[in-house]
C-alpha positions in Angstrom: -23.2 18.5 -30.6 -20.7 15.8 -30.1 -18.8 15.1 -26.9 -15.2 14.1 -26.4 -13.9 11.4 -28.6 -12.7 8.9 -26.0 -10.3 6.1 -27.0 -12.0 2.7 -27.3 -10.0 1.6 -24.2 -11.2 4.5 -22.0 -14.7 4.1 -23.3 -14.7 0.4 -22.3 -13.6 1.1 -18.7 -15.9 1.7 -15.7 -15.8 5.1 -14.1 -14.6 4.1 -10.7 -11.8 4.2 -8.1 -10.1 1.1 -6.5 -11.3 2.0 -3.0 -14.4 3.7 -1.6 -12.9 6.3 0.7 -14.0 6.9 4.2 -15.1 10.5 3.3 -17.4 9.0 0.6 -18.9 6.7 3.2 -19.3 9.5 5.7 -21.2 11.5 3.2 -23.4 8.5 2.5 -24.2 7.9 6.1 -24.4 11.7 6.8 -22.2 11.3 9.9 -18.4 11.2 10.5 -16.7 8.1 11.7 -15.7 8.1 15.4 -12.7 5.7 14.7 -10.9 5.7 11.4 -9.3 2.3 11.2 -9.7 1.2 7.6 -7.3 2.8 5.3 -4.0 1.6 6.8 -3.1 5.2 7.7 -0.7 5.9 10.6 -3.1 7.3 13.1 -0.2 8.0 15.5 0.8 10.8 13.2 4.0 12.1 11.5 7.1 13.4 13.2 6.6 16.8 14.9 9.8 17.8 13.2 8.3 16.9 9.8 5.2 18.8 10.6 7.3 21.8 11.5 9.1 21.6 8.2 5.9 21.4 6.3 4.4 24.4 8.1 7.5 26.4 7.2 7.3 25.2 3.6 3.6 26.3 3.5 4.8 29.9 3.7 6.5 29.4 0.3 3.7 27.4 -1.3 3.4 30.2 -3.8 6.5 28.7 -5.5 6.5 25.7 -7.7 8.2 22.7 -6.2 11.6 21.5 -7.3 10.7 19.3 -10.3 13.8 17.1 -9.7 13.0 16.4 -6.0 16.7 16.9 -5.4 16.7 17.4 -1.6 14.5 14.3 -1.1 16.6 12.2 -3.3 19.8 13.3 -1.6 18.3 12.6 1.8 17.1 9.2 0.7 20.6 8.5 -0.8 22.2 9.2 2.6 19.5 7.3 4.5 19.6 4.2 2.3 23.3 4.3 1.2 22.1 4.2 -2.4 23.3 6.5 -5.2 21.0 9.4 -6.1 20.7 8.1 -9.7 19.1 4.9 -8.4 16.2 6.7 -6.8 13.0 8.2 -8.3 10.5 10.2 -6.2 6.8 10.4 -7.0 3.2 10.9 -5.8 3.2 7.9 -3.5 3.6 4.3 -4.6 0.3 4.7 -6.4 1.6 7.4 -8.7 4.8 5.6 -9.4 3.0 2.4 -10.3 1.0 4.4 -12.8 4.1 5.8 -14.4 5.8 2.4 -14.5 2.8 0.8 -16.2 2.6 3.6 -18.7 6.3 3.2 -19.5 6.1 -0.6 -20.1 2.6 -1.8 -20.9 0.7 -1.6 -24.2 -2.7 -3.1 -24.9 -2.6 -6.9 -24.7 0.6 -7.1 -22.6 0.4 -9.6 -19.8 1.0 -8.7 -16.1 1.1 -11.2 -13.3 -0.3 -10.4 -9.8 -1.9 -12.2 -6.9 -5.7 -12.5 -6.9 -6.8 -10.2 -4.2 -3.6 -8.2 -3.9 -3.4 -4.4 -4.0 -6.2 -3.3 -6.4 -4.7 0.1 -7.4 -2.0 -1.7 -9.4 -4.7 -3.6 -11.3 -6.5 -0.2 -11.9 -3.4 1.2 -13.6 -2.8 -2.0 -15.7 -6.4 -2.0 -16.9 -6.1 1.8 -17.6 -3.4 1.1 -20.1 -4.9 -2.0 -21.6 -2.8 -4.6 -20.0 -4.0 -8.2 -19.5 -4.0 -9.2 -15.8 -3.1 -12.8 -15.0 -3.9 -13.6 -11.4 -2.4 -16.2 -9.2 -4.2 -17.5 -6.0 -2.7 -16.9 -2.6 -1.1 -19.8 -0.9 -3.0 -19.8 2.3 -2.8 -16.2 3.5 0.5 -15.5 1.8 1.2 -14.4 -1.7 2.8 -17.2 -3.7 6.2 -16.2 -5.1 6.8 -19.5 -6.9 3.4 -19.4 -8.4 3.8 -15.8 -9.6 7.1 -16.7 -11.3 5.7 -19.8 -13.0 2.7 -17.8 -14.3 5.0 -15.1 -15.6 7.1 -17.6 -17.5 4.0 -19.3 -18.9 2.4 -16.1 -20.2 5.5 -14.1 -21.1 4.6 -11.4 -18.6 6.2 -8.0 -18.7 5.5 -7.2 -15.1 5.2 -9.2 -11.9 3.7 -7.6 -8.8 4.4 -8.7 -5.2 3.9 -6.8 -2.0 6.1 -7.8 0.9 4.8 -7.4 3.6 1.4 -8.1 1.9 -1.7 -5.9 1.7 -4.4 -6.9 2.6 -3.3 -9.9 4.8 -0.3 -8.4 6.6 1.7 -11.6 6.0 5.3 -11.6 4.8 8.1 -13.7 3.3 11.7 -13.6 4.6 14.4 -12.0 2.5 15.7 -15.4 1.3 12.4 -16.2 -0.4 12.3 -12.8 -2.2 15.9 -13.1 -3.3 15.1 -16.5 -4.8 12.2 -15.0 -6.6 14.3 -12.3 -8.1 16.8 -14.8 -9.3 14.0 -16.7 -11.1 12.4 -13.7 -12.8 12.0 -14.7 -16.5 13.9 -13.0 -19.2 12.2 -9.7 -20.2 10.1 -9.4 -17.1 10.4 -6.9 -14.3 9.5 -7.7 -10.7 7.7 -4.9 -8.8 8.5 -5.3 -5.1 6.1 -3.2 -3.1 7.6 -2.5 0.3 5.2 0.0 1.6 5.2 -1.6 5.0 8.8 -2.7 5.2 9.6 -0.5 8.2 7.1 -2.6 10.3 8.5 -5.9 9.3 10.9 -8.1 11.3 14.6 -7.9 10.7 15.5 -10.2 7.8 12.5 -9.3 5.6 14.1 -6.8 3.3 16.1 -8.6 0.7 19.7 -7.7 -0.3 19.4 -6.5 -3.9 22.1 -5.5 -6.2 21.2 -1.9 -7.1 22.2 -2.6 -10.7 19.9 -5.6 -11.0 17.5 -4.7 -13.9 15.1 -7.5 -12.9 13.5 -5.7 -10.0 12.3 -2.3 -8.8 11.3 -1.7 -5.2 8.8 0.9 -4.1 8.6 2.5 -0.6 6.6 5.3 0.8 6.3 8.0 3.5 2.6 7.2 3.9 2.8 4.4 6.4 5.6 4.4 9.1 6.3 8.1 8.5 2.6 9.0 8.8 2.4 11.2 5.7 -0.3 9.5 3.7 -2.0 12.8 2.8 1.2 14.3 1.6 1.4 11.8 -1.3 5.1 11.1 -1.6 6.9 7.8 -2.2 10.0 6.6 -4.0 11.4 3.8 -6.1 14.8 2.2 -6.0 16.3 0.4 -8.9 18.7 0.4 -11.8 19.8 3.9 -12.9 18.5 3.5 -16.5 15.0 2.6 -15.3 15.0 5.4 -12.8 15.9 7.8 -15.6 13.2 6.5 -17.8 10.6 7.8 -15.3 11.6 11.3 -16.5 10.0 10.5 -19.8 6.5 10.2 -18.4 6.3 11.5 -14.8 4.5 14.7 -13.7 7.6 16.8 -12.9 5.7 19.1 -10.6 3.7 16.2 -9.0 5.3 16.2 -5.6 4.5 19.5 -3.9 7.2 21.4 -2.0 5.4 20.9 1.4 5.6 17.1 0.9 9.2 17.3 -0.1 10.1 19.4 3.0 8.3 17.0 5.3 9.9 13.9 3.8 13.4 15.3 4.2 12.8 16.1 7.8 11.0 12.8 8.6 14.1 10.9 7.6 16.2 12.7 10.2 13.8 11.8 13.1 14.9 8.3 14.0 13.5 8.5 17.5 10.0 9.3 16.3 10.1 6.3 13.8 11.3 4.1 16.6 8.3 5.2 18.8 5.9 4.6 15.9 7.2 1.1 15.4 6.8 0.4 19.1 3.2 1.9 19.2 2.2 -0.2 16.1 3.6 -3.4 17.6 1.6 -2.8 20.9 -1.5 -2.0 18.9 -1.2 -5.2 16.8 -1.0 -7.2 20.0 -4.1 -5.4 21.4 -6.1 -6.0 18.3 -5.1 -9.7 18.4 -6.2 -9.8 22.1 -9.6 -8.2 21.3 -10.1 -10.8 18.5 -9.3 -13.7 20.8 -11.7 -12.5 23.4 -14.5 -13.0 20.9 -13.4 -16.3 19.5 -11.7 -14.8 16.4 -8.2 -15.3 15.1 -5.8 -12.5 14.2 -3.5 -13.3 11.2 0.2 -12.5 12.2 1.1 -9.2 10.7 4.2 -7.4 9.7 2.3 -4.2 8.8 0.4 -1.4 10.6 -2.9 -3.4 10.4 -4.2 -6.7 11.4 -6.5 -9.0 9.4 -8.9 -10.8 11.7 -10.4 -14.1 10.6 -14.1 -13.9 11.5 -14.4 -17.7 11.4 -17.1 -18.0 8.8 -17.6 -17.0 5.1 -17.4 -13.7 3.3 -21.1 -12.9 3.9 -20.6 -13.1 7.6 -17.5 -11.0 7.5 -19.2 -8.4 5.3 -22.1 -8.2 7.8 -19.6 -7.7 10.7 -17.9 -4.9 8.7 -21.3 -3.3 7.9 -22.3 -3.2 11.5 -19.0 -1.8 12.6 -19.3 0.9 10.0 -22.9 1.6 11.1 -21.6 2.1 14.6 -19.1 4.7 13.4 -16.0 2.5 13.2 -14.4 2.5 9.8 -12.7 -0.7 8.8 -12.2 -2.6 5.6 -11.9 -6.2 4.4 -10.1 -8.2 1.7 -12.0 -8.5 -1.6 -11.3 -12.0 -2.8 -12.0 -15.5 -1.3 -10.8 -17.0 0.9 -9.2 -13.9 2.4 -12.6 -12.2 2.4 -13.5 -14.2 5.5 -11.5 -11.5 7.3 -11.9 -7.9 8.4 -8.9 -5.7 8.5 -8.2 -3.2 11.3 -5.6 -0.5 11.0 -3.5 0.3 14.0 -4.3 3.6 15.7 -4.5 5.6 18.9 -5.7 3.8 22.0 -9.0 5.6 22.1 -9.8 4.5 18.5 -9.0 0.8 19.4 -11.2 1.2 22.5 -14.1 2.2 20.2 -13.5 -0.8 18.0 -13.4 -3.1 21.0 -16.7 -1.6 22.3 -18.4 -2.0 18.9 -17.2 -5.5 17.9 -19.5 -7.6 20.2 -22.6 -5.9 18.9 -21.4 -6.2 15.3 -20.7 -9.9 15.7 -24.1 -10.5 17.4 -25.9 -8.6 14.6 -24.1 -10.5 11.9 -24.9 -13.8 13.5 -28.6 -12.9 13.7 -28.6 -12.0 9.9 -26.7 -15.1 8.9 
């Protein structure tokens, strides 16, 4: 009896996911985490109004969702002052990245990204046979000039940049991004991942001509709006590119509960303002905890803080392992030299208290094993 006849590409790929989820780790350790501070989720939660809308929509979950995401697109159009035809809605930025790569990348096509940047993008590229060209960070920042130069050298179809950045939390001002867009080589498309843009200082989001075919920007309801589990995000770009998503996307991919929550979340400006204040206070608290123990917090424009452990990756990995063993879920960057850091998501005060209590023991244990 023969099994499925996988394509050579699929047969060559590892069976894996870009991240080991906290639930997987909880099953392995046979105990739940007491503080969930590793996945850059918004532990402060979504708007109560959005929750109410989702509860009401749950009563109609027997219906299929609107495959055109009409109400979400109209709400986003009003919120962003962008025409509806310049918006696409999908299953978070992750889902939209997958569709975009499927649309544009064939085996052997080159794609430029930063070495150590968001790994789910790489996962999609490799899944469609693309050839990743990786550019080192410049310090703890992604390198826009280096990315553009690499794209020109290798005739890349796609260039990926997150601003603000994940995993470091650093950011470039709008002027730098605008200069990057102006320098995009002919035939290339810049993917500007703005998942954390709501947390960034004023002057971070670039002014982009909505008809500019050199760039697509992605945003999400997962972070500032606290709806990571709902899986809904959106892209903004030239109308022709947005329409092309209809050739490949799962038209029933965004369920009606998520759609209802997203529409209502956009109307609750007061809740968003409170979230931004809570995150800012939490970033300061994490930085203070780090300083108390001789560590340095990397300035962040996101809802997490990368903390420099002051030694090499092995030491940072040991700190992380001891925090996880104590019930505090955190993560760390994957690639040197950023892997000297651990990364702590902002969350409720009681979770940060648990991190603060566990950190001294984790540092001591890591030092003993060093």
